[in-house]
C-alpha positions as CSV (number, residue, x, y, z in Angstrom):
1,M,-0.1,-0.2,0.2
2,T,1.3,3.4,-0.7
3,K,0.6,6.8,0.6
4,Y,-0.4,9.7,-0.9
5,G,1.9,11.8,-3.3
6,A,4.2,8.9,-2.9
7,V,6.6,8.9,-5.9
8,R,7.6,5.7,-7.7
9,R,10.8,4.7,-9.6
10,P,10.2,3.6,-13.1
11,L,12.5,0.3,-13.6
12,P,15.2,0.6,-15.9
13,T,13.7,-1.7,-18.2
14,S,10.2,-0.4,-18.3
15,P,8.6,0.2,-22.3
16,F,7.2,3.3,-20.8
17,P,8.2,7.1,-21.8
18,T,9.5,8.5,-18.3
19,R,9.2,11.9,-16.7
20,P,11.6,14.7,-18.5
21,E,14.2,15.5,-16.1
22,A,13.9,19.9,-15.1
23,P,16.1,21.5,-17.0
24,R,19.0,22.7,-14.6
25,K,19.4,26.2,-13.6
26,H,22.7,28.1,-14.1
27,F,23.7,31.2,-12.7
28,A,26.2,34.0,-14.2
29,L,28.2,36.7,-12.1
30,G,26.2,39.8,-11.1
31,D,22.7,37.8,-11.5
32,R,20.6,38.9,-9.2
33,V,18.7,35.7,-7.4
34,T,16.0,35.0,-4.5
35,H,16.5,32.3,-2.4
36,D,13.3,30.7,0.0
37,R,15.6,30.8,2.9
38,Y,18.0,33.7,3.0
39,G,16.1,36.6,0.3
40,L,17.5,38.6,-2.3
41,G,21.1,38.3,-3.2
42,R,23.3,38.8,-5.9
43,V,25.6,35.9,-7.5
44,V,29.6,37.2,-6.4
45,G,31.4,33.2,-7.8
46,V,30.8,30.5,-9.8
47,E,32.3,27.2,-9.3
48,E,31.8,24.8,-12.2
49,T,34.0,22.0,-11.6
50,G,33.2,18.8,-9.3
51,D,31.0,20.1,-7.0
52,A,28.6,23.1,-9.0
53,A,28.0,25.8,-6.6
54,V,27.2,29.4,-6.7
55,L,28.2,31.7,-3.8
56,V,25.4,34.6,-3.2
57,D,26.2,37.9,-1.4
58,F,22.9,38.7,0.8
59,G,23.7,41.5,2.2
60,S,24.0,40.3,5.4
61,H,26.3,37.9,4.5
62,Q,27.3,35.5,1.6
63,E,26.4,32.3,1.3
64,R,27.6,29.0,-0.8
65,V,24.5,27.5,-2.7
66,T,25.2,23.7,-4.2
67,Q,23.2,21.8,-6.8
68,P,20.4,21.4,-7.4
69,Y,19.7,25.0,-6.7
70,T,15.7,24.1,-6.0
71,A,15.5,27.0,-3.5
72,M,17.1,29.4,-5.5
73,Y,15.5,32.0,-9.1
74,R,16.7,33.8,-11.2
75,L,14.9,37.1,-11.1
């Protein structure tokens, strides 16, 4: 028995199409962003290698946000 809202992962051998992945978010230096937890900020650093992350200045502090950027949106 499954609970409401449970996510079922498809089998790799399933003949039915799977849901497409959401497009990855990309941020550049100087982008204005909003974060669900930290508020408004500006991207001051971008790391593309290894564990992709961005450094965001939120005014009172800087925060390193890693992928996936589920709580952060470009304005």
